[in-house]
mmCIF file of the N, C-alpha and C atoms, coordinates in Angstrom:
data_MODEL
# 
_entry.id   MODEL 
# 
loop_
_atom_site.group_PDB 
_atom_site.id 
_atom_site.type_symbol 
_atom_site.label_atom_id 
_atom_site.label_alt_id 
_atom_site.label_comp_id 
_atom_site.label_asym_id 
_atom_site.label_entity_id 
_atom_site.label_seq_id 
_atom_site.pdbx_PDB_ins_code 
_atom_site.Cartn_x 
_atom_site.Cartn_y 
_atom_site.Cartn_z 
_atom_site.occupancy 
_atom_site.B_iso_or_equiv 
_atom_site.pdbx_formal_charge 
_atom_site.auth_seq_id 
_atom_site.auth_comp_id 
_atom_site.auth_asym_id 
_atom_site.auth_atom_id 
_atom_site.pdbx_PDB_model_num 
ATOM 1   N N  . MET A 1 1  ? -32.564 14.127  -23.014 1.00 0.00 ? 1  MET A N  1 
ATOM 2   C CA . MET A 1 1  ? -31.157 14.052  -22.643 1.00 0.00 ? 1  MET A CA 1 
ATOM 3   C C  . MET A 1 1  ? -30.468 13.038  -23.557 1.00 0.00 ? 1  MET A C  1 
ATOM 4   N N  . SER A 1 2  ? -29.280 13.374  -24.006 1.00 0.00 ? 2  SER A N  1 
ATOM 5   C CA . SER A 1 2  ? -28.565 12.451  -24.871 1.00 0.00 ? 2  SER A CA 1 
ATOM 6   C C  . SER A 1 2  ? -28.098 11.237  -24.080 1.00 0.00 ? 2  SER A C  1 
ATOM 7   N N  . LYS A 1 3  ? -26.835 11.061  -23.896 1.00 0.00 ? 3  LYS A N  1 
ATOM 8   C CA . LYS A 1 3  ? -26.356 9.903   -23.144 1.00 0.00 ? 3  LYS A CA 1 
ATOM 9   C C  . LYS A 1 3  ? -26.267 10.226  -21.654 1.00 0.00 ? 3  LYS A C  1 
ATOM 10  N N  . PRO A 1 4  ? -26.359 9.191   -20.816 1.00 0.00 ? 4  PRO A N  1 
ATOM 11  C CA . PRO A 1 4  ? -26.253 9.419   -19.372 1.00 0.00 ? 4  PRO A CA 1 
ATOM 12  C C  . PRO A 1 4  ? -24.866 9.974   -19.004 1.00 0.00 ? 4  PRO A C  1 
ATOM 13  N N  . LEU A 1 5  ? -24.828 10.747  -17.945 1.00 0.00 ? 5  LEU A N  1 
ATOM 14  C CA . LEU A 1 5  ? -23.578 11.344  -17.480 1.00 0.00 ? 5  LEU A CA 1 
ATOM 15  C C  . LEU A 1 5  ? -22.520 10.269  -17.225 1.00 0.00 ? 5  LEU A C  1 
ATOM 16  N N  . ARG A 1 6  ? -22.939 9.153   -16.627 1.00 0.00 ? 6  ARG A N  1 
ATOM 17  C CA . ARG A 1 6  ? -22.000 8.068   -16.314 1.00 0.00 ? 6  ARG A CA 1 
ATOM 18  C C  . ARG A 1 6  ? -21.299 7.580   -17.577 1.00 0.00 ? 6  ARG A C  1 
ATOM 19  N N  . LEU A 1 7  ? -22.053 7.401   -18.650 1.00 0.00 ? 7  LEU A N  1 
ATOM 20  C CA . LEU A 1 7  ? -21.471 6.942   -19.911 1.00 0.00 ? 7  LEU A CA 1 
ATOM 21  C C  . LEU A 1 7  ? -20.520 7.992   -20.480 1.00 0.00 ? 7  LEU A C  1 
ATOM 22  N N  . GLY A 1 8  ? -20.903 9.254   -20.394 1.00 0.00 ? 8  GLY A N  1 
ATOM 23  C CA . GLY A 1 8  ? -20.034 10.323  -20.882 1.00 0.00 ? 8  GLY A CA 1 
ATOM 24  C C  . GLY A 1 8  ? -18.718 10.380  -20.125 1.00 0.00 ? 8  GLY A C  1 
ATOM 25  N N  . ILE A 1 9  ? -18.782 10.236  -18.817 1.00 0.00 ? 9  ILE A N  1 
ATOM 26  C CA . ILE A 1 9  ? -17.558 10.241  -18.004 1.00 0.00 ? 9  ILE A CA 1 
ATOM 27  C C  . ILE A 1 9  ? -16.689 9.034   -18.356 1.00 0.00 ? 9  ILE A C  1 
ATOM 28  N N  . HIS A 1 10 ? -17.324 7.879   -18.509 1.00 0.00 ? 10 HIS A N  1 
ATOM 29  C CA . HIS A 1 10 ? -16.591 6.654   -18.861 1.00 0.00 ? 10 HIS A CA 1 
ATOM 30  C C  . HIS A 1 10 ? -15.873 6.828   -20.198 1.00 0.00 ? 10 HIS A C  1 
ATOM 31  N N  . GLU A 1 11 ? -16.575 7.378   -21.189 1.00 0.00 ? 11 GLU A N  1 
ATOM 32  C CA . GLU A 1 11 ? -15.967 7.607   -22.499 1.00 0.00 ? 11 GLU A CA 1 
ATOM 33  C C  . GLU A 1 11 ? -14.796 8.586   -22.404 1.00 0.00 ? 11 GLU A C  1 
ATOM 34  N N  . LEU A 1 12 ? -14.941 9.614   -21.595 1.00 0.00 ? 12 LEU A N  1 
ATOM 35  C CA . LEU A 1 12 ? -13.867 10.587  -21.400 1.00 0.00 ? 12 LEU A CA 1 
ATOM 36  C C  . LEU A 1 12 ? -12.621 9.912   -20.825 1.00 0.00 ? 12 LEU A C  1 
ATOM 37  N N  . VAL A 1 13 ? -12.811 9.071   -19.813 1.00 0.00 ? 13 VAL A N  1 
ATOM 38  C CA . VAL A 1 13 ? -11.682 8.381   -19.184 1.00 0.00 ? 13 VAL A CA 1 
ATOM 39  C C  . VAL A 1 13 ? -11.045 7.398   -20.163 1.00 0.00 ? 13 VAL A C  1 
ATOM 40  N N  . VAL A 1 14 ? -11.861 6.641   -20.889 1.00 0.00 ? 14 VAL A N  1 
ATOM 41  C CA . VAL A 1 14 ? -11.321 5.689   -21.871 1.00 0.00 ? 14 VAL A CA 1 
ATOM 42  C C  . VAL A 1 14 ? -10.519 6.426   -22.941 1.00 0.00 ? 14 VAL A C  1 
ATOM 43  N N  . ASN A 1 15 ? -11.048 7.523   -23.454 1.00 0.00 ? 15 ASN A N  1 
ATOM 44  C CA . ASN A 1 15 ? -10.322 8.310   -24.466 1.00 0.00 ? 15 ASN A CA 1 
ATOM 45  C C  . ASN A 1 15 ? -9.004  8.836   -23.910 1.00 0.00 ? 15 ASN A C  1 
ATOM 46  N N  . TYR A 1 16 ? -9.032  9.298   -22.667 1.00 0.00 ? 16 TYR A N  1 
ATOM 47  C CA . TYR A 1 16 ? -7.806  9.780   -22.012 1.00 0.00 ? 16 TYR A CA 1 
ATOM 48  C C  . TYR A 1 16 ? -6.766  8.653   -21.944 1.00 0.00 ? 16 TYR A C  1 
ATOM 49  N N  . LEU A 1 17 ? -7.210  7.460   -21.524 1.00 0.00 ? 17 LEU A N  1 
ATOM 50  C CA . LEU A 1 17 ? -6.291  6.326   -21.407 1.00 0.00 ? 17 LEU A CA 1 
ATOM 51  C C  . LEU A 1 17 ? -5.756  5.899   -22.771 1.00 0.00 ? 17 LEU A C  1 
ATOM 52  N N  . GLN A 1 18 ? -6.614  5.885   -23.782 1.00 0.00 ? 18 GLN A N  1 
ATOM 53  C CA . GLN A 1 18 ? -6.174  5.513   -25.123 1.00 0.00 ? 18 GLN A CA 1 
ATOM 54  C C  . GLN A 1 18 ? -5.133  6.498   -25.650 1.00 0.00 ? 18 GLN A C  1 
ATOM 55  N N  . THR A 1 19 ? -5.337  7.769   -25.385 1.00 0.00 ? 19 THR A N  1 
ATOM 56  C CA . THR A 1 19 ? -4.377  8.793   -25.806 1.00 0.00 ? 19 THR A CA 1 
ATOM 57  C C  . THR A 1 19 ? -3.038  8.595   -25.108 1.00 0.00 ? 19 THR A C  1 
ATOM 58  N N  . LYS A 1 20 ? -3.098  8.323   -23.802 1.00 0.00 ? 20 LYS A N  1 
ATOM 59  C CA . LYS A 1 20 ? -1.855  8.087   -23.032 1.00 0.00 ? 20 LYS A CA 1 
ATOM 60  C C  . LYS A 1 20 ? -1.114  6.869   -23.579 1.00 0.00 ? 20 LYS A C  1 
ATOM 61  N N  . LEU A 1 21 ? -1.852  5.783   -23.823 1.00 0.00 ? 21 LEU A N  1 
ATOM 62  C CA . LEU A 1 21 ? -1.227  4.564   -24.332 1.00 0.00 ? 21 LEU A CA 1 
ATOM 63  C C  . LEU A 1 21 ? -0.642  4.774   -25.723 1.00 0.00 ? 21 LEU A C  1 
ATOM 64  N N  . ALA A 1 22 ? -1.364  5.499   -26.573 1.00 0.00 ? 22 ALA A N  1 
ATOM 65  C CA . ALA A 1 22 ? -0.895  5.749   -27.943 1.00 0.00 ? 22 ALA A CA 1 
ATOM 66  C C  . ALA A 1 22 ? 0.389   6.559   -27.960 1.00 0.00 ? 22 ALA A C  1 
ATOM 67  N N  . SER A 1 23 ? 0.560   7.409   -26.955 1.00 0.00 ? 23 SER A N  1 
ATOM 68  C CA . SER A 1 23 ? 1.771   8.230   -26.905 1.00 0.00 ? 23 SER A CA 1 
ATOM 69  C C  . SER A 1 23 ? 2.908   7.523   -26.170 1.00 0.00 ? 23 SER A C  1 
ATOM 70  N N  . GLY A 1 24 ? 2.656   6.294   -25.720 1.00 0.00 ? 24 GLY A N  1 
ATOM 71  C CA . GLY A 1 24 ? 3.692   5.522   -25.048 1.00 0.00 ? 24 GLY A CA 1 
ATOM 72  C C  . GLY A 1 24 ? 3.821   5.815   -23.565 1.00 0.00 ? 24 GLY A C  1 
ATOM 73  N N  . ASP A 1 25 ? 2.935   6.639   -23.036 1.00 0.00 ? 25 ASP A N  1 
ATOM 74  C CA . ASP A 1 25 ? 2.989   6.962   -21.610 1.00 0.00 ? 25 ASP A CA 1 
ATOM 75  C C  . ASP A 1 25 ? 2.533   5.777   -20.760 1.00 0.00 ? 25 ASP A C  1 
ATOM 76  N N  . GLN A 1 26 ? 3.090   5.673   -19.593 1.00 0.00 ? 26 GLN A N  1 
ATOM 77  C CA . GLN A 1 26 ? 2.657   4.680   -18.619 1.00 0.00 ? 26 GLN A CA 1 
ATOM 78  C C  . GLN A 1 26 ? 1.357   5.151   -17.984 1.00 0.00 ? 26 GLN A C  1 
ATOM 79  N N  . ILE A 1 27 ? 0.514   4.220   -17.602 1.00 0.00 ? 27 ILE A N  1 
ATOM 80  C CA . ILE A 1 27 ? -0.730  4.566   -16.927 1.00 0.00 ? 27 ILE A CA 1 
ATOM 81  C C  . ILE A 1 27 ? -0.617  4.138   -15.471 1.00 0.00 ? 27 ILE A C  1 
ATOM 82  N N  . ASP A 1 28 ? -0.759  5.111   -14.603 1.00 0.00 ? 28 ASP A N  1 
ATOM 83  C CA . ASP A 1 28 ? -0.753  4.865   -13.161 1.00 0.00 ? 28 ASP A CA 1 
ATOM 84  C C  . ASP A 1 28 ? -2.204  4.900   -12.697 1.00 0.00 ? 28 ASP A C  1 
ATOM 85  N N  . VAL A 1 29 ? -2.787  3.726   -12.474 1.00 0.00 ? 29 VAL A N  1 
ATOM 86  C CA . VAL A 1 29 ? -4.206  3.640   -12.117 1.00 0.00 ? 29 VAL A CA 1 
ATOM 87  C C  . VAL A 1 29 ? -4.482  4.341   -10.790 1.00 0.00 ? 29 VAL A C  1 
ATOM 88  N N  . ALA A 1 30 ? -3.565  4.251   -9.857  1.00 0.00 ? 30 ALA A N  1 
ATOM 89  C CA . ALA A 1 30 ? -3.753  4.923   -8.568  1.00 0.00 ? 30 ALA A CA 1 
ATOM 90  C C  . ALA A 1 30 ? -3.809  6.440   -8.768  1.00 0.00 ? 30 ALA A C  1 
ATOM 91  N N  . GLU A 1 31 ? -2.927  6.961   -9.612  1.00 0.00 ? 31 GLU A N  1 
ATOM 92  C CA . GLU A 1 31 ? -2.920  8.400   -9.887  1.00 0.00 ? 31 GLU A CA 1 
ATOM 93  C C  . GLU A 1 31 ? -4.204  8.814   -10.612 1.00 0.00 ? 31 GLU A C  1 
ATOM 94  N N  . LEU A 1 32 ? -4.651  8.014   -11.565 1.00 0.00 ? 32 LEU A N  1 
ATOM 95  C CA . LEU A 1 32 ? -5.895  8.292   -12.276 1.00 0.00 ? 32 LEU A CA 1 
ATOM 96  C C  . LEU A 1 32 ? -7.072  8.314   -11.310 1.00 0.00 ? 32 LEU A C  1 
ATOM 97  N N  . THR A 1 33 ? -7.118  7.346   -10.426 1.00 0.00 ? 33 THR A N  1 
ATOM 98  C CA . THR A 1 33 ? -8.185  7.279   -9.430  1.00 0.00 ? 33 THR A CA 1 
ATOM 99  C C  . THR A 1 33 ? -8.141  8.494   -8.512  1.00 0.00 ? 33 THR A C  1 
ATOM 100 N N  . GLN A 1 34 ? -6.959  8.906   -8.136  1.00 0.00 ? 34 GLN A N  1 
ATOM 101 C CA . GLN A 1 34 ? -6.805  10.096  -7.288  1.00 0.00 ? 34 GLN A CA 1 
ATOM 102 C C  . GLN A 1 34 ? -7.337  11.337  -7.995  1.00 0.00 ? 34 GLN A C  1 
ATOM 103 N N  . GLU A 1 35 ? -7.045  11.477  -9.274  1.00 0.00 ? 35 GLU A N  1 
ATOM 104 C CA . GLU A 1 35 ? -7.529  12.626  -10.039 1.00 0.00 ? 35 GLU A CA 1 
ATOM 105 C C  . GLU A 1 35 ? -9.056  12.628  -10.115 1.00 0.00 ? 35 GLU A C  1 
ATOM 106 N N  . ILE A 1 36 ? -9.643  11.460  -10.312 1.00 0.00 ? 36 ILE A N  1 
ATOM 107 C CA . ILE A 1 36 ? -11.102 11.358  -10.356 1.00 0.00 ? 36 ILE A CA 1 
ATOM 108 C C  . ILE A 1 36 ? -11.683 11.720  -8.995  1.00 0.00 ? 36 ILE A C  1 
ATOM 109 N N  . ALA A 1 37 ? -11.059 11.249  -7.924  1.00 0.00 ? 37 ALA A N  1 
ATOM 110 C CA . ALA A 1 37 ? -11.524 11.583  -6.571  1.00 0.00 ? 37 ALA A CA 1 
ATOM 111 C C  . ALA A 1 37 ? -11.447 13.090  -6.328  1.00 0.00 ? 37 ALA A C  1 
ATOM 112 N N  . HIS A 1 38 ? -10.386 13.722  -6.785  1.00 0.00 ? 38 HIS A N  1 
ATOM 113 C CA . HIS A 1 38 ? -10.254 15.180  -6.634  1.00 0.00 ? 38 HIS A CA 1 
ATOM 114 C C  . HIS A 1 38 ? -11.390 15.881  -7.358  1.00 0.00 ? 38 HIS A C  1 
ATOM 115 N N  . SER A 1 39 ? -11.742 15.382  -8.528  1.00 0.00 ? 39 SER A N  1 
ATOM 116 C CA . SER A 1 39 ? -12.830 15.971  -9.295  1.00 0.00 ? 39 SER A CA 1 
ATOM 117 C C  . SER A 1 39 ? -14.159 15.845  -8.552  1.00 0.00 ? 39 SER A C  1 
ATOM 118 N N  . VAL A 1 40 ? -14.399 14.696  -7.936  1.00 0.00 ? 40 VAL A N  1 
ATOM 119 C CA . VAL A 1 40 ? -15.631 14.505  -7.159  1.00 0.00 ? 40 VAL A CA 1 
ATOM 120 C C  . VAL A 1 40 ? -15.657 15.479  -5.979  1.00 0.00 ? 40 VAL A C  1 
ATOM 121 N N  . VAL A 1 41 ? -14.538 15.649  -5.306  1.00 0.00 ? 41 VAL A N  1 
ATOM 122 C CA . VAL A 1 41 ? -14.470 16.593  -4.187  1.00 0.00 ? 41 VAL A CA 1 
ATOM 123 C C  . VAL A 1 41 ? -14.720 18.016  -4.677  1.00 0.00 ? 41 VAL A C  1 
ATOM 124 N N  . ASP A 1 42 ? -14.207 18.360  -5.846  1.00 0.00 ? 42 ASP A N  1 
ATOM 125 C CA . ASP A 1 42 ? -14.474 19.687  -6.408  1.00 0.00 ? 42 ASP A CA 1 
ATOM 126 C C  . ASP A 1 42 ? -15.973 19.919  -6.576  1.00 0.00 ? 42 ASP A C  1 
ATOM 127 N N  . VAL A 1 43 ? -16.681 18.903  -7.072  1.00 0.00 ? 43 VAL A N  1 
ATOM 128 C CA . VAL A 1 43 ? -18.133 19.013  -7.249  1.00 0.00 ? 43 VAL A CA 1 
ATOM 129 C C  . VAL A 1 43 ? -18.810 19.174  -5.888  1.00 0.00 ? 43 VAL A C  1 
ATOM 130 N N  . ILE A 1 44 ? -18.374 18.396  -4.906  1.00 0.00 ? 44 ILE A N  1 
ATOM 131 C CA . ILE A 1 44 ? -18.957 18.476  -3.560  1.00 0.00 ? 44 ILE A CA 1 
ATOM 132 C C  . ILE A 1 44 ? -18.733 19.861  -2.955  1.00 0.00 ? 44 ILE A C  1 
ATOM 133 N N  . MET A 1 45 ? -17.537 20.414  -3.126  1.00 0.00 ? 45 MET A N  1 
ATOM 134 C CA . MET A 1 45 ? -17.201 21.704  -2.540  1.00 0.00 ? 45 MET A CA 1 
ATOM 135 C C  . MET A 1 45 ? -17.987 22.851  -3.167  1.00 0.00 ? 45 MET A C  1 
ATOM 136 N N  . GLU A 1 46 ? -18.543 22.643  -4.343  1.00 0.00 ? 46 GLU A N  1 
ATOM 137 C CA . GLU A 1 46 ? -19.352 23.675  -4.989  1.00 0.00 ? 46 GLU A CA 1 
ATOM 138 C C  . GLU A 1 46 ? -20.776 23.726  -4.427  1.00 0.00 ? 46 GLU A C  1 
ATOM 139 N N  . GLN A 1 47 ? -21.125 22.756  -3.587  1.00 0.00 ? 47 GLN A N  1 
ATOM 140 C CA . GLN A 1 47 ? -22.448 22.733  -2.977  1.00 0.00 ? 47 GLN A CA 1 
ATOM 141 C C  . GLN A 1 47 ? -22.471 23.680  -1.779  1.00 0.00 ? 47 GLN A C  1 
ATOM 142 N N  . GLU A 1 48 ? -23.663 24.018  -1.328  1.00 0.00 ? 48 GLU A N  1 
ATOM 143 C CA . GLU A 1 48 ? -23.758 24.854  -0.129  1.00 0.00 ? 48 GLU A CA 1 
ATOM 144 C C  . GLU A 1 48 ? -23.064 24.134  1.024   1.00 0.00 ? 48 GLU A C  1 
ATOM 145 N N  . GLU A 1 49 ? -22.394 24.896  1.851   1.00 0.00 ? 49 GLU A N  1 
ATOM 146 C CA . GLU A 1 49 ? -21.583 24.316  2.922   1.00 0.00 ? 49 GLU A CA 1 
ATOM 147 C C  . GLU A 1 49 ? -22.383 23.374  3.809   1.00 0.00 ? 49 GLU A C  1 
ATOM 148 N N  . GLY A 1 50 ? -23.617 23.731  4.105   1.00 0.00 ? 50 GLY A N  1 
ATOM 149 C CA . GLY A 1 50 ? -24.437 22.904  4.984   1.00 0.00 ? 50 GLY A CA 1 
ATOM 150 C C  . GLY A 1 50 ? -24.791 21.546  4.402   1.00 0.00 ? 50 GLY A C  1 
ATOM 151 N N  . GLY A 1 51 ? -24.740 21.409  3.086   1.00 0.00 ? 51 GLY A N  1 
ATOM 152 C CA . GLY A 1 51 ? -25.094 20.145  2.448   1.00 0.00 ? 51 GLY A CA 1 
ATOM 153 C C  . GLY A 1 51 ? -23.913 19.318  1.986   1.00 0.00 ? 51 GLY A C  1 
ATOM 154 N N  . GLN A 1 52 ? -22.720 19.853  2.142   1.00 0.00 ? 52 GLN A N  1 
ATOM 155 C CA . GLN A 1 52 ? -21.538 19.144  1.645   1.00 0.00 ? 52 GLN A CA 1 
ATOM 156 C C  . GLN A 1 52 ? -21.324 17.795  2.333   1.00 0.00 ? 52 GLN A C  1 
ATOM 157 N N  . GLY A 1 53 ? -21.550 17.745  3.621   1.00 0.00 ? 53 GLY A N  1 
ATOM 158 C CA . GLY A 1 53 ? -21.354 16.486  4.350   1.00 0.00 ? 53 GLY A CA 1 
ATOM 159 C C  . GLY A 1 53 ? -22.275 15.387  3.855   1.00 0.00 ? 53 GLY A C  1 
ATOM 160 N N  . ALA A 1 54 ? -23.528 15.742  3.602   1.00 0.00 ? 54 ALA A N  1 
ATOM 161 C CA . ALA A 1 54 ? -24.493 14.750  3.117   1.00 0.00 ? 54 ALA A CA 1 
ATOM 162 C C  . ALA A 1 54 ? -24.128 14.275  1.713   1.00 0.00 ? 54 ALA A C  1 
ATOM 163 N N  . VAL A 1 55 ? -23.696 15.201  0.865   1.00 0.00 ? 55 VAL A N  1 
ATOM 164 C CA . VAL A 1 55 ? -23.307 14.821  -0.492  1.00 0.00 ? 55 VAL A CA 1 
ATOM 165 C C  . VAL A 1 55 ? -22.062 13.937  -0.448  1.00 0.00 ? 55 VAL A C  1 
ATOM 166 N N  . PHE A 1 56 ? -21.103 14.289  0.416   1.00 0.00 ? 56 PHE A N  1 
ATOM 167 C CA . PHE A 1 56 ? -19.898 13.479  0.568   1.00 0.00 ? 56 PHE A CA 1 
ATOM 168 C C  . PHE A 1 56 ? -20.257 12.071  1.041   1.00 0.00 ? 56 PHE A C  1 
ATOM 169 N N  . ALA A 1 57 ? -21.120 11.983  2.048   1.00 0.00 ? 57 ALA A N  1 
ATOM 170 C CA . ALA A 1 57 ? -21.530 10.673  2.574   1.00 0.00 ? 57 ALA A CA 1 
ATOM 171 C C  . ALA A 1 57 ? -22.230 9.859   1.493   1.00 0.00 ? 57 ALA A C  1 
ATOM 172 N N  . PHE A 1 58 ? -23.093 10.496  0.713   1.00 0.00 ? 58 PHE A N  1 
ATOM 173 C CA . PHE A 1 58 ? -23.790 9.799   -0.366  1.00 0.00 ? 58 PHE A CA 1 
ATOM 174 C C  . PHE A 1 58 ? -22.800 9.295   -1.409  1.00 0.00 ? 58 PHE A C  1 
ATOM 175 N N  . ALA A 1 59 ? -21.808 10.128  -1.761  1.00 0.00 ? 59 ALA A N  1 
ATOM 176 C CA . ALA A 1 59 ? -20.802 9.722   -2.749  1.00 0.00 ? 59 ALA A CA 1 
ATOM 177 C C  . ALA A 1 59 ? -19.991 8.537   -2.244  1.00 0.00 ? 59 ALA A C  1 
ATOM 178 N N  . LEU A 1 60 ? -19.596 8.579   -0.995  1.00 0.00 ? 60 LEU A N  1 
ATOM 179 C CA . LEU A 1 60 ? -18.806 7.505   -0.423  1.00 0.00 ? 60 LEU A CA 1 
ATOM 180 C C  . LEU A 1 60 ? -19.605 6.206   -0.345  1.00 0.00 ? 60 LEU A C  1 
ATOM 181 N N  . THR A 1 61 ? -20.856 6.314   0.084   1.00 0.00 ? 61 THR A N  1 
ATOM 182 C CA . THR A 1 61 ? -21.730 5.142   0.155   1.00 0.00 ? 61 THR A CA 1 
ATOM 183 C C  . THR A 1 61 ? -21.959 4.563   -1.234  1.00 0.00 ? 61 THR A C  1 
ATOM 184 N N  . SER A 1 62 ? -22.195 5.433   -2.198  1.00 0.00 ? 62 SER A N  1 
ATOM 185 C CA . SER A 1 62 ? -22.434 4.984   -3.571  1.00 0.00 ? 62 SER A CA 1 
ATOM 186 C C  . SER A 1 62 ? -21.217 4.272   -4.142  1.00 0.00 ? 62 SER A C  1 
ATOM 187 N N  . LEU A 1 63 ? -20.037 4.778   -3.841  1.00 0.00 ? 63 LEU A N  1 
ATOM 188 C CA . LEU A 1 63 ? -18.802 4.158   -4.312  1.00 0.00 ? 63 LEU A CA 1 
ATOM 189 C C  . LEU A 1 63 ? -18.672 2.732   -3.765  1.00 0.00 ? 63 LEU A C  1 
ATOM 190 N N  . GLY A 1 64 ? -18.879 2.588   -2.470  1.00 0.00 ? 64 GLY A N  1 
ATOM 191 C CA . GLY A 1 64 ? -18.783 1.263   -1.866  1.00 0.00 ? 64 GLY A CA 1 
ATOM 192 C C  . GLY A 1 64 ? -19.844 0.309   -2.389  1.00 0.00 ? 64 GLY A C  1 
ATOM 193 N N  . GLU A 1 65 ? -21.059 0.806   -2.506  1.00 0.00 ? 65 GLU A N  1 
ATOM 194 C CA . GLU A 1 65 ? -22.162 -0.034  -2.994  1.00 0.00 ? 65 GLU A CA 1 
ATOM 195 C C  . GLU A 1 65 ? -21.919 -0.474  -4.438  1.00 0.00 ? 65 GLU A C  1 
ATOM 196 N N  . GLU A 1 66 ? -21.489 0.444   -5.278  1.00 0.00 ? 66 GLU A N  1 
ATOM 197 C CA . GLU A 1 66 ? -21.225 0.114   -6.685  1.00 0.00 ? 66 GLU A CA 1 
ATOM 198 C C  . GLU A 1 66 ? -20.114 -0.917  -6.804  1.00 0.00 ? 66 GLU A C  1 
ATOM 199 N N  . TYR A 1 67 ? -19.059 -0.752  -6.025  1.00 0.00 ? 67 TYR A N  1 
ATOM 200 C CA . TYR A 1 67 ? -17.946 -1.702  -6.051  1.00 0.00 ? 67 TYR A CA 1 
ATOM 201 C C  . TYR A 1 67 ? -18.431 -3.097  -5.646  1.00 0.00 ? 67 TYR A C  1 
ATOM 202 N N  . LEU A 1 68 ? -19.156 -3.173  -4.533  1.00 0.00 ? 68 LEU A N  1 
ATOM 203 C CA . LEU A 1 68 ? -19.638 -4.473  -4.065  1.00 0.00 ? 68 LEU A CA 1 
ATOM 204 C C  . LEU A 1 68 ? -20.616 -5.099  -5.045  1.00 0.00 ? 68 LEU A C  1 
ATOM 205 N N  . GLN A 1 69 ? -21.454 -4.292  -5.650  1.00 0.00 ? 69 GLN A N  1 
ATOM 206 C CA . GLN A 1 69 ? -22.415 -4.803  -6.622  1.00 0.00 ? 69 GLN A CA 1 
ATOM 207 C C  . GLN A 1 69 ? -21.683 -5.365  -7.841  1.00 0.00 ? 69 GLN A C  1 
ATOM 208 N N  . GLN A 1 70 ? -20.710 -4.636  -8.351  1.00 0.00 ? 70 GLN A N  1 
ATOM 209 C CA . GLN A 1 70 ? -19.987 -5.109  -9.531  1.00 0.00 ? 70 GLN A CA 1 
ATOM 210 C C  . GLN A 1 70 ? -19.136 -6.335  -9.235  1.00 0.00 ? 70 GLN A C  1 
ATOM 211 N N  . ARG A 1 71 ? -18.710 -6.485  -7.991  1.00 0.00 ? 71 ARG A N  1 
ATOM 212 C CA . ARG A 1 71 ? -17.958 -7.678  -7.582  1.00 0.00 ? 71 ARG A CA 1 
ATOM 213 C C  . ARG A 1 71 ? -18.879 -8.872  -7.339  1.00 0.00 ? 71 ARG A C  1 
ATOM 214 N N  . GLY A 1 72 ? -20.190 -8.622  -7.343  1.00 0.00 ? 72 GLY A N  1 
ATOM 215 C CA . GLY A 1 72 ? -21.143 -9.703  -7.129  1.00 0.00 ? 72 GLY A CA 1 
ATOM 216 C C  . GLY A 1 72 ? -21.350 -10.046 -5.670  1.00 0.00 ? 72 GLY A C  1 
ATOM 217 N N  . VAL A 1 73 ? -20.846 -9.198  -4.776  1.00 0.00 ? 73 VAL A N  1 
ATOM 218 C CA . VAL A 1 73 ? -20.943 -9.438  -3.348  1.00 0.00 ? 73 VAL A CA 1 
ATOM 219 C C  . VAL A 1 73 ? -22.254 -8.893  -2.794  1.00 0.00 ? 73 VAL A C  1 
ATOM 220 N N  . PHE A 1 74 ? -22.771 -7.880  -3.451  1.00 0.00 ? 74 PHE A N  1 
ATOM 221 C CA . PHE A 1 74 ? -23.908 -7.128  -2.926  1.00 0.00 ? 74 PHE A CA 1 
ATOM 222 C C  . PHE A 1 74 ? -24.955 -7.012  -4.018  1.00 0.00 ? 74 PHE A C  1 
ATOM 223 N N  . ASP A 1 75 ? -26.137 -7.555  -3.782  1.00 0.00 ? 75 ASP A N  1 
ATOM 224 C CA . ASP A 1 75 ? -27.209 -7.504  -4.764  1.00 0.00 ? 75 ASP A CA 1 
ATOM 225 C C  . ASP A 1 75 ? -28.171 -6.385  -4.417  1.00 0.00 ? 75 ASP A C  1 
ATOM 226 N N  . THR A 1 76 ? -28.277 -5.409  -5.317  1.00 0.00 ? 76 THR A N  1 
ATOM 227 C CA . THR A 1 76 ? -29.164 -4.279  -5.051  1.00 0.00 ? 76 THR A CA 1 
ATOM 228 C C  . THR A 1 76 ? -30.432 -4.337  -5.885  1.00 0.00 ? 76 THR A C  1 
ATOM 229 N N  . SER A 1 77 ? -30.652 -5.449  -6.590  1.00 0.00 ? 77 SER A N  1 
ATOM 230 C CA . SER A 1 77 ? -31.860 -5.540  -7.408  1.00 0.00 ? 77 SER A CA 1 
ATOM 231 C C  . SER A 1 77 ? -33.075 -5.670  -6.479  1.00 0.00 ? 77 SER A C  1 
ATOM 232 N N  . PRO A 1 78 ? -34.190 -5.081  -6.889  1.00 0.00 ? 78 PRO A N  1 
ATOM 233 C CA . PRO A 1 78 ? -35.406 -5.164  -6.056  1.00 0.00 ? 78 PRO A CA 1 
ATOM 234 C C  . PRO A 1 78 ? -35.841 -6.607  -5.856  1.00 0.00 ? 78 PRO A C  1 
ATOM 235 N N  . LYS A 1 79 ? -36.292 -6.938  -4.690  1.00 0.00 ? 79 LYS A N  1 
ATOM 236 C CA . LYS A 1 79 ? -36.744 -8.294  -4.388  1.00 0.00 ? 79 LYS A CA 1 
ATOM 237 C C  . LYS A 1 79 ? -37.999 -8.609  -5.196  1.00 0.00 ? 79 LYS A C  1 
ATOM 238 N N  . GLY A 1 80 ? -38.103 -9.850  -5.649  1.00 0.00 ? 80 GLY A N  1 
ATOM 239 C CA . GLY A 1 80 ? -39.287 -10.264 -6.388  1.00 0.00 ? 80 GLY A CA 1 
ATOM 240 C C  . GLY A 1 80 ? -39.198 -9.997  -7.876  1.00 0.00 ? 80 GLY A C  1 
ATOM 241 N N  . HIS A 1 81 ? -38.042 -9.517  -8.361  1.00 0.00 ? 81 HIS A N  1 
ATOM 242 C CA . HIS A 1 81 ? -37.891 -9.232  -9.800  1.00 0.00 ? 81 HIS A CA 1 
ATOM 243 C C  . HIS A 1 81 ? -36.896 -10.165 -10.429 1.00 0.00 ? 81 HIS A C  1 
# 
């Protein structure tokens, strides 16, 4: 596998923002976040109906955990390392 999906998505968003800034457009972070959330829901909705709730819960939990970890509030590193 080439680069991780996370890195590819990050590069896509950065390129999008750079293009917007270069053209003089304003960047609405709330709107950008909403668009990303819509995309995640689209992926969830493509799953079998019976598994959508679990995937949604996992996505929501992951979002909160990642935010807290990056803020330094929540340490997810394995104990003893």
